C-alpha positions as CSV (number, residue, x, y, z in Angstrom):
1,M,-35.8,-103.6,14.4
2,Q,-34.5,-106.0,17.1
3,R,-31.8,-104.8,19.4
4,V,-28.8,-106.7,20.5
5,E,-29.6,-106.1,24.1
6,D,-33.1,-107.6,23.6
7,I,-31.8,-110.7,22.0
8,K,-29.1,-111.2,24.7
9,K,-31.8,-110.8,27.3
10,I,-33.9,-113.5,25.6
11,I,-30.9,-115.8,25.6
12,E,-30.3,-115.2,29.3
13,E,-34.0,-115.7,30.2
14,N,-34.6,-118.9,28.3
15,R,-32.9,-122.3,28.7
16,A,-32.7,-123.0,25.0
17,V,-32.7,-120.5,22.2
18,M,-32.2,-120.8,18.4
19,L,-31.3,-117.7,16.4
20,Y,-31.9,-118.2,12.7
21,F,-30.2,-115.7,10.4
22,S,-31.5,-115.5,6.9
23,A,-32.5,-113.0,4.1
24,P,-35.4,-112.7,1.7
25,S,-33.0,-113.2,-1.3
26,C,-31.7,-116.6,0.1
27,N,-33.5,-119.6,-1.4
28,V,-31.7,-122.1,0.8
29,C,-32.8,-120.1,3.8
30,H,-36.5,-120.4,2.8
31,A,-36.2,-124.1,2.0
32,L,-34.4,-124.9,5.3
33,K,-36.4,-122.7,7.7
34,P,-39.8,-124.6,7.9
35,K,-38.0,-128.0,8.2
36,L,-35.7,-126.7,10.9
37,V,-38.4,-124.9,12.9
38,S,-40.7,-128.0,12.7
39,A,-37.9,-130.3,13.9
40,I,-36.9,-128.1,16.8
41,E,-40.5,-127.6,17.9
42,S,-41.4,-131.3,17.7
43,N,-38.2,-132.5,19.5
44,F,-37.5,-129.8,22.1
45,S,-40.4,-128.1,23.9
46,E,-38.3,-125.5,25.7
47,F,-36.8,-123.8,22.6
48,K,-37.4,-120.2,21.9
49,I,-36.9,-119.5,18.2
50,I,-35.9,-116.1,16.9
51,N,-35.7,-115.3,13.1
52,I,-33.3,-112.5,12.1
53,D,-33.4,-111.0,8.7
54,V,-29.8,-109.9,8.0
55,S,-30.9,-107.6,5.2
56,I,-32.5,-105.4,7.9
57,E,-30.5,-106.4,11.0
58,Q,-26.9,-106.1,9.8
59,E,-25.7,-104.8,13.2
60,L,-27.3,-107.7,15.0
61,A,-25.7,-110.2,12.6
62,A,-22.3,-108.6,13.0
63,S,-22.7,-108.6,16.8
64,F,-23.1,-112.4,16.7
65,S,-20.3,-112.7,14.1
66,V,-22.6,-114.0,11.4
67,F,-21.3,-113.3,7.9
68,A,-23.0,-116.1,5.9
69,I,-26.6,-117.2,5.5
70,P,-28.4,-119.3,6.6
71,T,-26.7,-119.5,10.0
72,V,-28.1,-121.2,13.0
73,L,-26.9,-120.4,16.5
74,I,-28.0,-122.6,19.4
75,F,-27.8,-121.3,22.9
76,L,-28.2,-123.6,25.9
77,E,-28.3,-122.1,29.4
78,G,-27.2,-118.8,28.1
79,S,-24.1,-120.0,26.3
80,E,-23.5,-120.6,22.6
81,F,-23.5,-124.3,22.1
82,L,-23.6,-124.8,18.4
83,R,-23.1,-122.8,15.2
84,K,-23.9,-124.0,11.7
85,S,-23.7,-122.0,8.5
86,R,-24.7,-122.6,4.9
87,H,-25.0,-126.3,4.3
88,M,-26.5,-128.2,7.2
89,S,-28.5,-131.3,7.9
90,V,-31.6,-130.9,10.1
91,D,-31.2,-134.4,11.3
92,E,-27.6,-133.9,12.3
93,L,-28.5,-130.7,14.1
94,I,-31.2,-132.4,16.1
95,K,-28.7,-135.3,17.0
96,E,-26.1,-132.7,18.1
97,I,-28.6,-130.9,20.4
98,R,-30.4,-134.0,21.8
99,R,-28.0,-135.2,24.5
100,P,-27.1,-131.8,26.1
101,Y,-30.7,-130.7,25.8
102,D,-31.9,-133.9,27.6
103,I,-29.3,-133.5,30.3
104,M,-30.2,-129.8,30.8
105,C,-34.0,-130.6,31.0
106,S,-33.8,-133.7,33.2
């Protein structure tokens, strides 16, 4: 079990963090995850990626106000920058992150 305090500490200590909320019963979650993780890793070297299984971590999901899956939360410099739920495009997500990420890391 992951603790809210531990996740918040990771967000504070890393410049870029992605929280990926999913569940074993979610087919969309399983289809999206490898594409999204691959795209983040190949485009943004500084990202820390954390997977959260909402079937186990209900308290964690609630503390981040996540009530639908899949949900992606992007944190830059400790602040929530982007939140996407359900239907999302990996390419659009990368485009939305690119400019602020490049500014942050330049």
